[in-house]
PANUNU-559829 format. One record per residue: x, y, z of N, C-alpha, C in turn; residue number from 1. Coordinates in steps of 0.001 Angstrom, whole numbers, plus 500000, padded with zeros to 6 digits. Atoms other than C-alpha are relative to their C-alpha. Example, Ala and Ser with C-alpha at 12.3 -4.5 7.8 and 13.67 -1.06 7.14 Angstrom:
residues 2
{r {500890; 498810; 500000}; {512300; 495500; 507800}; {500900; 501200; 500000}; 1}
{r {499180; 498810; 499940}; {513670; 498940; 507140}; {499230; 501090; 500730}; 2}
This chain:
residues 90
{r {498183; 500241; 498647}; {497481; 300243; 085128}; {499981; 502098; 500085}; 1}
{r {500156; 498760; 498920}; {496937; 304231; 085053}; {499144; 500099; 501022}; 2}
{r {500526; 499572; 498578}; {493977; 304228; 086964}; {500360; 499259; 501538}; 3}
{r {499822; 500192; 498839}; {495404; 302220; 089482}; {501083; 500538; 500545}; 4}
{r {499086; 498896; 499833}; {498428; 304577; 089599}; {499158; 501126; 500722}; 5}
{r {500719; 499259; 499679}; {496377; 307350; 089724}; {499110; 499894; 501258}; 6}
{r {500812; 500505; 498855}; {493829; 306088; 092106}; {500227; 499194; 500495}; 7}
{r {499733; 501110; 499386}; {495146; 303553; 094237}; {499324; 499508; 501306}; 8}
{r {501394; 500962; 499225}; {492656; 303288; 096876}; {498973; 500542; 499881}; 9}
{r {500890; 499705; 500678}; {490140; 303682; 095168}; {498646; 498095; 499620}; 10}
{r {500806; 501176; 500407}; {487097; 300957; 095277}; {500034; 498926; 498853}; 11}
{r {500034; 500161; 501080}; {487598; 299693; 091988}; {501091; 498843; 500258}; 12}
{r {498570; 500087; 499938}; {491275; 299253; 092986}; {500570; 498725; 501274}; 13}
{r {499767; 501017; 498457}; {490651; 297490; 096321}; {499246; 498413; 499543}; 14}
{r {499782; 501204; 500519}; {488902; 295292; 094471}; {500400; 498895; 499187}; 15}
{r {499219; 500965; 501116}; {490941; 294244; 091733}; {501424; 499205; 500966}; 16}
{r {498643; 500971; 499230}; {493350; 293401; 094547}; {499775; 499280; 500761}; 17}
{r {499681; 501109; 498586}; {491566; 291075; 096674}; {499079; 498880; 498797}; 18}
{r {500410; 500621; 500828}; {490205; 289491; 093159}; {500863; 499155; 499779}; 19}
{r {498523; 500725; 500632}; {492526; 286212; 092461}; {500584; 500023; 499139}; 20}
{r {499061; 500378; 501262}; {493086; 286029; 089128}; {500833; 501343; 500022}; 21}
{r {499511; 498955; 500884}; {494125; 289833; 088720}; {501105; 500689; 501328}; 22}
{r {499680; 499633; 498437}; {495960; 290524; 092480}; {501032; 499939; 499911}; 23}
{r {498714; 500144; 499975}; {499219; 289420; 091978}; {500874; 501158; 499497}; 24}
{r {500073; 498838; 501073}; {499464; 292174; 089092}; {500171; 501609; 500884}; 25}
{r {500532; 498663; 499017}; {497352; 295081; 091129}; {500818; 500011; 501093}; 26}
{r {499300; 499911; 498621}; {499135; 294286; 094565}; {501234; 500698; 499912}; 27}
{r {498285; 499654; 500268}; {502491; 294686; 093201}; {500387; 501721; 499369}; 28}
{r {500289; 497874; 500673}; {501167; 298284; 091265}; {500027; 500645; 501137}; 29}
{r {499924; 499089; 498392}; {500128; 299412; 094818}; {500904; 499945; 500708}; 30}
{r {499431; 500400; 498603}; {502361; 298199; 096684}; {501333; 501150; 499553}; 31}
{r {499007; 498719; 500713}; {504917; 300459; 094014}; {499860; 501529; 500436}; 32}
{r {500705; 498445; 499998}; {502665; 303601; 094394}; {500073; 500478; 501420}; 33}
{r {500068; 499171; 498335}; {502340; 303759; 098315}; {499796; 498709; 501024}; 34}
{r {500158; 500816; 498716}; {501529; 301842; 101591}; {498850; 499454; 499446}; 35}
{r {501586; 500644; 500300}; {498401; 299172; 100966}; {500034; 499354; 501527}; 36}
{r {500200; 500713; 499173}; {496775; 298322; 104174}; {500466; 498410; 500502}; 37}
{r {499632; 501406; 499705}; {498009; 295135; 105893}; {499073; 499020; 499817}; 38}
{r {501283; 500676; 500548}; {494506; 293847; 105906}; {499895; 499515; 498538}; 39}
{r {500086; 500479; 501636}; {494341; 293612; 102386}; {501359; 499641; 499483}; 40}
{r {498789; 500998; 500671}; {497705; 292303; 101509}; {499894; 498426; 500723}; 41}
{r {500474; 500982; 499376}; {496520; 289448; 104061}; {499102; 499020; 499440}; 42}
{r {501280; 500685; 501008}; {493310; 288666; 102240}; {500159; 500385; 498617}; 43}
{r {499481; 500141; 501070}; {494978; 289219; 099190}; {500546; 498626; 499652}; 44}
{r {499568; 501512; 499589}; {497245; 286498; 100025}; {499458; 498900; 500126}; 45}
{r {500876; 500981; 500024}; {494566; 284276; 101179}; {499401; 499331; 499494}; 46}
{r {501233; 500621; 501118}; {492130; 283975; 098609}; {500633; 499910; 499213}; 47}
{r {499169; 500455; 500843}; {494864; 283639; 096047}; {500445; 498868; 500004}; 48}
{r {499625; 501218; 499524}; {495922; 281035; 098371}; {498833; 498622; 499880}; 49}
{r {501907; 500968; 499833}; {492247; 279137; 098557}; {499759; 500031; 498483}; 50}
{r {500382; 499897; 501305}; {491865; 279484; 094977}; {501259; 499103; 499644}; 51}
{r {499047; 500920; 500854}; {495241; 277784; 094093}; {499339; 498753; 500242}; 52}
{r {500682; 501338; 499497}; {494057; 275202; 096214}; {498951; 499171; 499289}; 53}
{r {501131; 500689; 500780}; {491098; 274599; 094556}; {499162; 499804; 498620}; 54}
{r {499776; 499856; 501917}; {491587; 275237; 091183}; {500988; 498186; 499884}; 55}
{r {499527; 501347; 499990}; {494296; 271953; 091944}; {499511; 498725; 500472}; 56}
{r {501341; 500582; 499469}; {491870; 270347; 093669}; {499039; 499139; 498736}; 57}
{r {501252; 500608; 501451}; {489213; 270267; 090655}; {501189; 499534; 498956}; 58}
{r {499236; 500624; 501255}; {492100; 269767; 087819}; {500509; 498233; 500816}; 59}
{r {499383; 500860; 500267}; {493103; 266841; 089748}; {499018; 498616; 500715}; 60}
{r {500805; 500908; 499944}; {489577; 265090; 090331}; {499397; 499996; 498667}; 61}
{r {499873; 500532; 501468}; {489502; 265604; 086501}; {500686; 499006; 499592}; 62}
{r {499425; 501061; 500738}; {492261; 264139; 085927}; {500418; 498633; 500549}; 63}
{r {500467; 500909; 499504}; {491957; 261189; 088086}; {498840; 499087; 499158}; 64}
{r {501371; 500194; 500372}; {488314; 260556; 086623}; {499652; 500102; 498662}; 65}
{r {499742; 499465; 501836}; {489790; 261003; 082935}; {499202; 498532; 499583}; 66}
{r {500449; 501104; 500864}; {489713; 257462; 082492}; {498755; 498982; 500111}; 67}
{r {501435; 500998; 499660}; {486022; 256371; 084145}; {498975; 500732; 498960}; 68}
{r {501010; 499294; 500866}; {484382; 259257; 082184}; {500016; 500218; 498430}; 69}
{r {500186; 500292; 501639}; {485685; 258322; 078422}; {498914; 499487; 499770}; 70}
{r {500539; 500709; 500376}; {483524; 257352; 076357}; {498151; 500310; 500043}; 71}
{r {501459; 499095; 499594}; {480153; 259154; 077964}; {499732; 501378; 499427}; 72}
{r {500216; 499006; 499937}; {478389; 262025; 077052}; {500525; 501215; 501202}; 73}
{r {499734; 498440; 498318}; {479100; 265899; 078954}; {499088; 500226; 500512}; 74}
{r {500903; 499237; 499364}; {476800; 266475; 081026}; {500544; 501305; 501037}; 75}
{r {499809; 499046; 498908}; {476962; 269828; 083175}; {500172; 499580; 501396}; 76}
{r {499779; 500783; 498461}; {476237; 268205; 086239}; {500738; 499192; 500443}; 77}
{r {498563; 501109; 499571}; {478581; 265192; 086012}; {501379; 500878; 499727}; 78}
{r {498473; 499271; 499664}; {481470; 267497; 085321}; {500255; 501215; 501080}; 79}
{r {499488; 499482; 498690}; {480538; 269652; 088088}; {499974; 499554; 501106}; 80}
{r {499101; 500966; 498926}; {480555; 266660; 090369}; {501046; 499626; 500032}; 81}
{r {498743; 500604; 500289}; {483749; 265447; 088779}; {500657; 501119; 500600}; 82}
{r {498893; 498487; 499372}; {485291; 269165; 089437}; {499987; 499758; 501353}; 83}
{r {500402; 499401; 498791}; {484053; 269440; 092933}; {500260; 498850; 501024}; 84}
{r {500504; 501188; 498905}; {483435; 266111; 094705}; {501072; 498855; 499325}; 85}
{r {499552; 501232; 500586}; {485319; 263473; 092342}; {499048; 499208; 499102}; 86}
{r {500288; 500314; 501070}; {484211; 261023; 089820}; {499724; 498297; 501210}; 87}
{r {500369; 501285; 499013}; {482133; 257859; 092358}; {500096; 498833; 499147}; 88}
{r {500176; 501734; 500682}; {482421; 254030; 090890}; {498721; 499882; 500682}; 89}
{r {501358; 500839; 499507}; {479027; 252473; 091101}; {500517; 498932; 500049}; 90}
C-alpha cells in the first residue's frame, strides 16, 4: 500500500490497476490519492467485468457437468475442456 500511495503513476501501480484480481483495491487507493486517467478506469472495469463473466461461465460448466464426470479419473485435458467448453455427452 505504501508503494501505491508513494508512486501512484508508476508502471507497477498501473499494472496492478489493470490486473483483475487486484484492481478494485488498487483503483480505489489511486482514486483517493489523485486523479486517474479515464482510459485506465475504463480498462480496469472492462477487464474486471470480462474476468467475472469468464469465471462464472467456467464454474457453471463445471457445475452442470459434475454429474456426468462423477466416477471418472481426473485428467487435465478433460478438466480444461469442461471449464472452457463444457462436457459433451457421448
